[in-house]
N, C-alpha and C positions, 0 to 999 in steps of 0.2 A: 541439549540447548545447542550442538553443531549444528542438528538439523533446523535450528531456527534460524541461527545466523546466515545458510543457506538460503531457506526460505526470505528473508530479508535483501540479500544481496539480489535476490532475482528479481524484485522492485524495481532494480533500476536497469533490467534490460527489458521487460513486458511491459505492456501498456497496463495502467491502471482501469481506464473503459476505454468503449472505441462506442460511437454512436454513429447511427443512420438519419436523414432526416431527407427531405423532399422541400426544394426550394421554389419559388413561382416556377409554373409552364412546366412544371413535373421534373425538373432536373433532380437528379440525385445529389445529396451533398454527403459525405463522410468525413470523422477528425477520430480523433486519437487523443486520450489524455495521458500525458507520460508524467514520471517522475522528473524525468531530466527531458526538457521537451526537443524534440527534433523539427529543425525549422523545412516545412514544406514550401514550397513557390508553388501559387497559385496560378496559373496560364489561361486566357481567355480562350486557347484553343481544345480545352478540354470543355468550355461553358458551350462554345460553337459547335462541340461535335458531339455533344449529349453524354458524354462520359462523367462518371462519378467527379466529384470536384470533393478533394480535402482541405480542408480547412485545417490549418494551422495551427497550434497553441501560443505560439508567440503575442505577449500583449495581452492576453485572456484573464490567464490566471498565473498570480506568481505562488508558484513552489516549494519555496525556500524553509515552508513551518514541517510540510509533508518532508520533504529532505531531511532536515534534520534531525526529526521523531523518526525516522527511520534508522538513521545513520545511530543516533543514540540508544534505539532499542538494541540494536546489532553490534555496537560494542559493549554493552552493558553483557548479552547474551555469552557473548564471545569472552569478556570478561568473569565469568562468573564461573566458567567451566575450570579455570584455574583458583577457584575460591574453596577446594573441596575438604582442604582443613578445616575449615571454619563454618559449619553447616549453618549455624545462623545466622551469621553475615551473608553469605548465599544465599540462603532465603528470602532477605530481605533485596536483594540484590536483585534479583528474579521476580520481585515481586514489584520492581520498580521500573524493570524493562518489560512487564505484561501492563503494569499503568498506562506509558509510553505509546506500546502496541495497540492498547484499547483508544486512547485518544488519538489515535494517528489513524487506525478505523473510523474514529466517529468524524472525523475533520473529511477523512475519503466520502466517507455516505454524504454528510449533513451540508458541505461547505463546496470542497476541491471540485467535486464532476457535477454537482447542479450548475454553478457558477459559470465554468467552462461552457458546458451544454447551451446553457439558456444566454450569454454575451456571442457565444456561436454562431445561435442558431437567430439570432436577433439582428447580427450584422448582414444574415444571407434570408433574413426572414422566412425563415425555413415551417414548416408544418409539419404533423406525423413523426414526431423524432421517438426514436428508439434506443435505449441505453442498453449495452451490455458490458456486465463487469468484466475485465479481465485477468489475465495471471497473475499480475503483482496484487490486485484485490485479493485473492484468494492465496498467495501466499502470505499477505499477512494475517488473515485469518489462521490459517496453519501456524503461522511463527505464534502468536497470540496463545494457540492452541495448547502451543507444543511449550511454551513458556509455563502456562498452567499444569502442565501436565508435569514437567520439572519439577517446580515447587512441590508439587502434593507427593512426590517421591523424595525427594530430598528431605521435606519434613517427616515421612516414613523411616528413611534411613535415620536421621536423628534419632526420632524414638527408639527405634531397636540398639541402636548404641547407650542409649540411657539406660534400657530395660538389663540392658547387657551389663553394664556399670554396676546397676541394684543387685545383680547376682554376685558380684566379686565380694 
């Protein structure tokens, strides 16, 4: 569970997805989608020099649902570590954290990244868009897998304790 908390914390440091596109006249355009948007100034000198123009995230997609779900899943994972005395409740709490992580992944893949790329490329009239999912996406996947495994091992531990109680 501690590894899941660390993985979810990584989501606020690394980008969720990156995209590269080609604007009219062959000008390269890049962008990053982050949980917490980083303001990127767009300068005319980049456009005139033919350097890749980086599109900022401000105004494109509201990320508060992703941030709220990621924080909630992280807090639930952290709290569940200290619930070891009541394994049944611990399993339920981990299941809720797992569900929040799955919803977070669903929103990233279905809503957030697609919305950002669509709106950003429409603003620059881009073509040939390539999306690469970043470290934060893989960290959320790792956290979901770790929560699933934690729930399974908590269940196995509870079964062992019940078997030992029956032998007494």
